[in-house]
C-alpha positions in Angstrom: 21.1 -42.2 125.5 19.7 -44.2 128.4 21.5 -44.8 131.6 22.8 -48.4 131.7 22.4 -50.6 134.8 23.7 -54.2 135.2 21.6 -56.5 137.3 22.8 -59.9 138.6 19.8 -62.0 139.4 18.9 -65.6 138.9 15.3 -65.8 140.0 13.0 -65.6 136.9 10.2 -63.7 138.6 12.6 -61.1 140.1 14.4 -60.7 136.7 11.0 -59.9 135.1 10.1 -57.5 137.9 13.5 -55.7 137.5 13.1 -55.6 133.7 9.7 -53.9 134.0 10.8 -51.4 136.7 14.0 -50.4 134.8 12.0 -49.9 131.6 9.4 -47.8 133.5 12.1 -45.7 135.1 13.8 -45.1 131.7 17.0 -47.2 132.3 18.6 -49.7 130.0 19.1 -52.8 132.0 21.3 -55.8 131.4 20.0 -58.7 133.4 22.6 -61.3 133.8 23.1 -64.6 135.7 26.8 -65.2 135.1 29.7 -63.3 136.8 31.9 -63.6 133.7 29.2 -62.1 131.6 28.8 -59.3 134.1 32.5 -58.5 133.9 32.4 -58.6 130.1 29.5 -56.2 130.1 31.3 -53.8 132.5 34.2 -53.8 130.0 31.9 -53.2 126.9 29.3 -50.8 128.2 29.2 -47.6 130.3 27.5 -49.2 133.3 26.7 -46.7 136.0 25.2 -49.0 138.6 25.1 -52.7 139.5 22.2 -54.3 141.3 23.4 -57.5 142.8 21.5 -60.4 144.4 23.5 -61.8 147.4 22.2 -65.4 147.0 23.2 -66.3 143.5 22.5 -70.0 143.2 24.3 -71.0 140.1 26.8 -68.2 139.4 30.4 -68.9 138.6 33.5 -66.7 138.2 36.2 -68.5 136.3 34.7 -71.9 137.1 34.4 -71.1 140.9 30.9 -70.8 142.5 30.5 -67.2 143.8 27.9 -65.3 145.7 26.9 -61.7 145.4 29.1 -60.5 148.3 32.2 -62.1 146.9 31.4 -60.9 143.4 30.9 -57.4 144.7 34.3 -57.5 146.5 35.9 -58.8 143.3 34.4 -55.9 141.3 35.4 -53.3 143.9 39.0 -54.7 143.9 39.3 -53.9 140.2 40.5 -50.3 139.8 38.6 -49.7 136.6 35.3 -50.8 138.2 35.8 -49.7 141.8 33.8 -46.5 141.4 30.7 -48.2 140.0 28.2 -48.2 142.9 26.6 -51.5 143.9 23.2 -52.1 145.5 23.0 -55.5 147.1 19.6 -57.1 147.4 18.7 -60.0 149.6 16.1 -61.6 151.8 18.4 -61.2 154.8 16.9 -58.5 156.9 18.7 -58.3 160.2 20.4 -55.0 160.8 23.6 -56.7 162.0 23.7 -58.7 158.7 23.1 -55.5 156.7 25.9 -53.6 158.3 28.4 -56.4 158.2 27.5 -57.2 154.6 27.9 -53.6 153.5 31.3 -53.3 155.3 32.6 -56.6 153.9 31.5 -56.2 150.3 32.1 -52.4 150.0 28.7 -52.0 148.4 26.9 -48.7 148.5 23.4 -49.8 149.5 21.5 -52.8 150.8 17.8 -53.5 150.0 15.8 -56.2 151.6 13.5 -58.4 149.5 10.8 -58.7 148.6 10.7 -55.3 147.0 7.2 -54.0 147.6 7.7 -50.2 147.4 8.7 -49.8 143.8 8.9 -46.0 144.0 11.3 -46.2 147.0 13.4 -48.8 145.0 13.6 -46.5 142.0 14.4 -43.5 144.3 17.3 -45.5 145.9 18.6 -46.3 142.4 18.3 -42.6 141.3 20.0 -41.4 144.5 22.8 -43.9 144.2 23.6 -43.0 140.6 23.6 -39.2 141.4 25.9 -39.7 144.4 
């Protein structure tokens, strides 16, 4: 059985890239754009990792627009999901932003876009799942 990863991403190119990378790495990926669908998938499947874009343009949770940081905080506040590691991905690259975002969201990792080193990206995923 393949390891299952949920990915919150709304950019078509990035969704395609993630799909290819996850397939190549041997993971089963659920690529979603809607926060409610993500929570439903977390209930239904044994998701071991969430990859979350910070800048979700049209994502809603219970009819309220939500970004990746707030959605990660929401997931981490749910006892049944709190142990699932989250990797945040964003174009924000300042170290101060990275540290404050990780602290605020309770995410495990932060990766800056664009993702150009695919091996390092997959290694980060592997390491996060193992730890």
